[in-house]
MARFI-89861 format. One line per 10 residues: number of its first residue (from 1); for each residue x, y, z of N, C-alpha, C. Coordinates in steps of 0.2 Angstrom, whole numbers, always signed. Example, Ala and Ser with C-alpha at 12.3 -4.5 7.8 and 13.67 -1.06 7.14 Angstrom:
REM MARFI-89861
1	+66/-28/+39/+62/-22/+39/+66/-16/+39 ~ +64/-11/+35/+68/-5/+36/+64/+0/+39
END
This chain:
REM MARFI-89861
1	+605/-350/+242/+603/-351/+248/+609/-350/+253 ~ +608/-346/+258/+614/-345/+263/+615/-351/+267 ~ +621/-353/+268/+623/-358/+272/+627/-356/+278 ~ +627/-359/+284/+631/-357/+289/+636/-362/+290 ~ +642/-361/+289/+648/-366/+289/+652/-365/+296 ~ +653/-371/+299/+657/-371/+305/+663/-374/+303 ~ +669/-371/+305/+676/-374/+304/+679/-376/+310 ~ +683/-381/+310/+687/-383/+316/+694/-381/+313 ~ +698/-377/+317/+704/-375/+314/+710/-376/+319 ~ +716/-378/+316/+722/-379/+320/+727/-374/+317
11	+730/-371/+322/+736/-366/+319/+741/-365/+324 ~ +747/-364/+321/+753/-362/+325/+753/-354/+325 ~ +752/-351/+330/+752/-344/+331/+758/-340/+331 ~ +764/-344/+330/+771/-341/+331/+772/-335/+327 ~ +770/-335/+321/+771/-330/+316/+765/-325/+315 ~ +760/-325/+319/+754/-321/+319/+753/-316/+325 ~ +750/-311/+324/+749/-306/+329/+742/-308/+332 ~ +741/-314/+333/+734/-316/+337/+729/-318/+331 ~ +723/-319/+334/+717/-321/+330/+714/-315/+326 ~ +713/-310/+330/+709/-305/+328/+712/-300/+322
21	+707/-298/+317/+710/-294/+312/+712/-287/+315 ~ +718/-285/+312/+721/-279/+314/+724/-276/+308 ~ +724/-270/+307/+727/-267/+301/+734/-267/+301 ~ +737/-269/+295/+744/-270/+293/+747/-275/+298 ~ +744/-280/+301/+747/-285/+305/+745/-292/+303 ~ +749/-296/+302/+747/-303/+300/+743/-306/+306 ~ +737/-309/+304/+733/-312/+309/+729/-318/+306 ~ +727/-322/+310/+724/-328/+308/+717/-327/+305 ~ +713/-323/+308/+706/-322/+306/+706/-319/+299 ~ +710/-314/+298/+711/-311/+291/+713/-315/+286
31	+718/-319/+288/+721/-324/+283/+716/-329/+281 ~ +712/-332/+285/+707/-337/+284/+701/-334/+280 ~ +699/-327/+281/+694/-324/+278/+696/-323/+270 ~ +703/-321/+269/+705/-320/+263/+705/-327/+259 ~ +707/-332/+262/+706/-339/+259/+699/-341/+257 ~ +694/-339/+261/+687/-340/+260/+685/-336/+254 ~ +687/-330/+254/+685/-325/+248/+688/-328/+241 ~ +695/-330/+242/+698/-333/+236/+694/-339/+233 ~ +691/-343/+238/+688/-349/+236/+681/-348/+234 ~ +677/-344/+237/+670/-343/+236/+668/-336/+232
41	+673/-332/+231/+672/-325/+228/+667/-321/+232 ~ +667/-322/+239/+663/-318/+243/+667/-316/+249 ~ +666/-309/+251/+669/-307/+257/+664/-309/+263 ~ +667/-312/+268/+664/-315/+274/+667/-313/+280 ~ +663/-313/+285/+665/-312/+292/+666/-318/+296 ~ +672/-320/+298/+673/-326/+302/+672/-325/+309 ~ +667/-328/+312/+666/-328/+320/+669/-333/+323 ~ +674/-332/+328/+677/-337/+331/+674/-338/+338 ~ +676/-344/+341/+673/-345/+348/+677/-341/+353 ~ +683/-339/+351/+687/-334/+356/+693/-332/+352
51	+696/-327/+355/+702/-324/+352/+708/-327/+355 ~ +714/-327/+351/+720/-329/+355/+725/-324/+354 ~ +730/-323/+358/+735/-318/+358/+740/-320/+353 ~ +745/-315/+352/+750/-317/+347/+754/-323/+350 ~ +756/-327/+345/+761/-333/+347/+757/-339/+350 ~ +750/-338/+351/+747/-344/+354/+744/-349/+349 ~ +745/-355/+350/+743/-360/+346/+736/-363/+348 ~ +733/-366/+343/+726/-369/+344/+726/-376/+341 ~ +723/-381/+344/+722/-387/+342/+714/-388/+340 ~ +710/-384/+341/+703/-385/+339/+699/-378/+340
61	+701/-373/+337/+698/-367/+337/+691/-368/+332 ~ +686/-365/+335/+680/-366/+331/+678/-359/+328 ~ +676/-358/+322/+674/-352/+319/+668/-354/+314 ~ +664/-349/+313/+659/-350/+308/+658/-344/+303 ~ +655/-345/+297/+654/-340/+292/+648/-341/+288 ~ +645/-337/+285/+639/-338/+281/+641/-337/+274 ~ +639/-341/+269/+640/-341/+262/+635/-343/+258 ~ +635/-341/+252/+630/-343/+246/+633/-348/+242 ~ +640/-350/+243/+643/-355/+239/+640/-362/+240 ~ +640/-365/+234/+638/-372/+234/+643/-377/+234
71	+649/-375/+236/+655/-380/+237/+652/-386/+242 ~ +653/-392/+240/+651/-398/+244/+655/-397/+251 ~ +652/-398/+256/+655/-397/+263/+661/-401/+264 ~ +662/-407/+261/+668/-411/+262/+674/-408/+258 ~ +672/-404/+253/+678/-401/+249/+680/-394/+252 ~ +676/-391/+257/+678/-384/+259/+685/-385/+263 ~ +687/-389/+267/+693/-389/+270/+699/-390/+265 ~ +698/-394/+260/+703/-395/+255/+704/-389/+251 ~ +699/-386/+249/+699/-379/+245/+703/-374/+249 ~ +701/-373/+255/+704/-368/+260/+711/-369/+261
81	+713/-375/+263/+720/-377/+264/+724/-376/+259 ~ +722/-376/+252/+726/-375/+247/+728/-367/+246 ~ +724/-363/+250/+725/-356/+250/+728/-353/+256 ~ +729/-358/+261/+732/-355/+267/+739/-357/+268 ~ +743/-353/+273/+750/-355/+275/+749/-362/+278 ~ +755/-366/+278/+755/-372/+281/+754/-372/+289 ~ +755/-366/+292/+754/-365/+299/+746/-364/+301 ~ +742/-364/+296/+735/-364/+297/+732/-370/+293 ~ +728/-374/+297/+724/-380/+294/+717/-380/+296 ~ +713/-381/+291/+706/-382/+292/+705/-389/+293
91	+703/-392/+298/+703/-399/+299/+696/-402/+299 ~ +691/-398/+299/+684/-400/+298/+680/-394/+296 ~ +675/-396/+292/+669/-391/+290/+663/-395/+291 ~ +658/-391/+293/+651/-394/+294/+646/-388/+293 ~ +640/-390/+290/+635/-385/+290/+631/-386/+296 ~ +629/-380/+299/+626/-379/+305/+620/-375/+304 ~ +615/-375/+309/+609/-371/+308/+611/-364/+308 ~ +606/-360/+305/+607/-353/+303/+609/-349/+309 ~ +606/-350/+315/+607/-346/+321/+614/-348/+325 ~ +617/-353/+323/+623/-355/+326/+629/-349/+326
101	+632/-347/+331/+637/-342/+332/+643/-345/+336 ~ +649/-346/+333/+654/-349/+337/+655/-346/+344 ~ +655/-340/+345/+657/-337/+351/+651/-338/+356 ~ +645/-336/+353/+639/-336/+358/+637/-343/+360 ~ +639/-348/+356/+637/-355/+357/+642/-359/+361 ~ +648/-356/+362/+654/-360/+365/+652/-360/+372 ~ +653/-366/+375/+652/-368/+382/+658/-369/+386 ~ +663/-372/+384/+669/-373/+387/+675/-372/+383 ~ +681/-371/+386/+687/-371/+382/+692/-374/+387 ~ +697/-378/+384/+703/-381/+388/+709/-377/+385
111	+713/-375/+390/+719/-372/+389/+725/-377/+391 ~ +730/-378/+388/+735/-383/+389/+742/-379/+389 ~ +746/-381/+395/+752/-378/+396/+757/-384/+397 ~ +763/-383/+394/+768/-389/+394/+774/-387/+397 ~ +776/-391/+402/+783/-390/+405/+787/-395/+403 ~ +793/-394/+400/+798/-399/+399/+802/-400/+405 ~ +801/-406/+408/+804/-407/+415/+810/-412/+414 ~ +814/-412/+408/+820/-416/+407/+826/-411/+408 ~ +831/-414/+408/+838/-411/+410/+839/-405/+405 ~ +838/-406/+399/+839/-401/+393/+833/-399/+390
121	+833/-393/+388/+828/-390/+384/+828/-393/+377 ~ +822/-393/+374/+822/-395/+367/+823/-390/+362 ~ +827/-392/+357/+828/-387/+351/+822/-386/+347 ~ +818/-392/+346/+813/-392/+341/+807/-389/+345 ~ +805/-390/+351/+799/-388/+354/+800/-382/+359 ~ +806/-379/+358/+807/-373/+363/+802/-367/+363 ~ +799/-367/+357/+794/-361/+357/+787/-364/+359 ~ +786/-370/+361/+780/-373/+363/+779/-375/+370 ~ +785/-375/+374/+785/-377/+380/+790/-373/+385 ~ +789/-373/+391/+793/-370/+396/+798/-375/+399
131	+804/-374/+399/+809/-379/+402/+811/-378/+409 ~ +810/-383/+413/+812/-382/+420/+816/-389/+422 ~ +823/-388/+422/+827/-394/+423/+826/-398/+430 ~ +824/-394/+435/+824/-397/+442/+817/-401/+442 ~ +818/-407/+445/+812/-412/+445/+807/-408/+449 ~ +801/-408/+446/+795/-406/+449/+790/-411/+452 ~ +787/-410/+457/+782/-415/+460/+775/-414/+457 ~ +774/-418/+452/+768/-418/+448/+762/-420/+453 ~ +763/-424/+457/+757/-426/+462/+755/-420/+466 ~ +760/-417/+469/+758/-411/+473/+755/-405/+468
141	+758/-404/+462/+755/-399/+457/+748/-401/+456 ~ +747/-407/+455/+740/-409/+453/+735/-407/+459 ~ +737/-409/+465/+733/-407/+471/+732/-400/+471 ~ +737/-396/+470/+737/-389/+471/+732/-386/+465 ~ +732/-389/+459/+728/-387/+454/+721/-387/+455 ~ +719/-392/+460/+712/-393/+461/+709/-386/+465 ~ +713/-382/+468/+711/-376/+471/+709/-371/+466 ~ +710/-372/+459/+708/-367/+454/+701/-369/+452 ~ +699/-375/+453/+692/-377/+452/+687/-374/+455 ~ +681/-372/+452/+676/-368/+455/+676/-361/+453
151	+672/-357/+456/+671/-350/+454/+676/-346/+458 ~ +680/-342/+454/+685/-337/+458/+685/-331/+454 ~ +688/-326/+458/+689/-319/+455/+696/-319/+452 ~ +697/-318/+446/+704/-318/+443/+706/-311/+441 ~ +704/-306/+445/+705/-299/+444/+713/-298/+443 ~ +717/-301/+447/+724/-300/+447/+727/-302/+440 ~ +723/-306/+436/+726/-309/+430/+722/-304/+424 ~ +718/-300/+426/+714/-296/+421/+719/-291/+417 ~ +719/-291/+410/+723/-287/+407/+720/-280/+407 ~ +725/-275/+408/+722/-268/+408/+719/-266/+402
161	+714/-262/+403/+710/-260/+397/+705/-264/+394 ~ +704/-270/+397/+699/-275/+394/+692/-273/+395 ~ +688/-275/+391/+681/-273/+391/+677/-277/+396 ~ +680/-282/+398/+676/-287/+402/+673/-284/+409 ~ +667/-284/+410/+664/-281/+416/+666/-285/+422 ~ +666/-291/+422/+668/-295/+428/+674/-300/+427 ~ +677/-301/+433/+683/-305/+432/+682/-312/+436 ~ +676/-313/+438/+674/-319/+441/+673/-324/+435 ~ +676/-330/+436/+675/-335/+431/+675/-342/+434 ~ +673/-347/+431/+672/-354/+433/+677/-358/+430
171	+681/-362/+434/+685/-367/+431/+682/-374/+433 ~ +680/-377/+427/+677/-384/+428/+682/-389/+430 ~ +688/-389/+427/+692/-394/+429/+700/-392/+428 ~ +704/-394/+433/+711/-392/+433/+715/-398/+434 ~ +719/-400/+430/+723/-406/+431/+730/-405/+428 ~ +735/-409/+432/+742/-409/+430/+744/-416/+430 ~ +748/-418/+424/+750/-425/+423/+756/-425/+419 ~ +760/-430/+420/+767/-431/+417/+766/-436/+411 ~ +769/-435/+406/+769/-439/+400/+775/-444/+400 ~ +776/-448/+396/+781/-453/+396/+788/-449/+394
181	+788/-444/+390/+794/-440/+388/+795/-434/+393 ~ +794/-435/+399/+795/-430/+404/+792/-423/+403 ~ +786/-423/+400/+783/-417/+399/+777/-417/+404 ~ +777/-411/+408/+771/-410/+412/+766/-406/+409 ~ +760/-409/+409/+754/-405/+405/+750/-402/+411 ~ +748/-396/+410/+743/-393/+414/+737/-391/+410 ~ +732/-393/+412/+726/-392/+408/+720/-389/+412 ~ +718/-383/+410/+712/-379/+413/+706/-379/+409 ~ +700/-382/+411/+694/-381/+407/+690/-376/+410 ~ +688/-371/+407/+684/-366/+410/+678/-364/+405
191	+674/-360/+408/+668/-357/+405/+670/-353/+399 ~ +666/-351/+394/+668/-348/+388/+672/-342/+388 ~ +670/-337/+392/+673/-331/+393/+678/-331/+398 ~ +684/-327/+397/+689/-326/+403/+690/-319/+403 ~ +695/-317/+406/+696/-309/+407/+701/-306/+402
END
């Protein structure tokens, strides 16, 4: 019996050329598909809720694949994680209805950007945050972020050569806040597709 398995994935994209499979380039999709093949002895196609660029990290990428494997659902993350680099972790697996497709059923995505607003940059997190030593006004930044909310044309941000027909997108929520360790967090929640 064919099962449709939904995975929740966390990854550090620093060493990868993005999510999507590319010939002769290390990518997340191909790496996970190889792990699935090693565990199930089946070639599968992993469908993600969206692609990420080279160097981008994810705390909750969702992807699904179809399999004839009878591995118990609770064992799938354990089995796959033994085959994956430590920079990719399957944090959850669940069986979903046959029609479920990660990209087509995705409704919202949240993007998070981090600014280290302390005097000195971090040696440990230097690849995960932007450093600005001058004190920033988080209250004003949060007020300004609200102008992103709603439907807007993001044509100026559209990558050249993209197949996207429209650059109009809806931002459901935009917020900026400070953490206890002088990190400014910028979060944008938007509809499933961007430019």
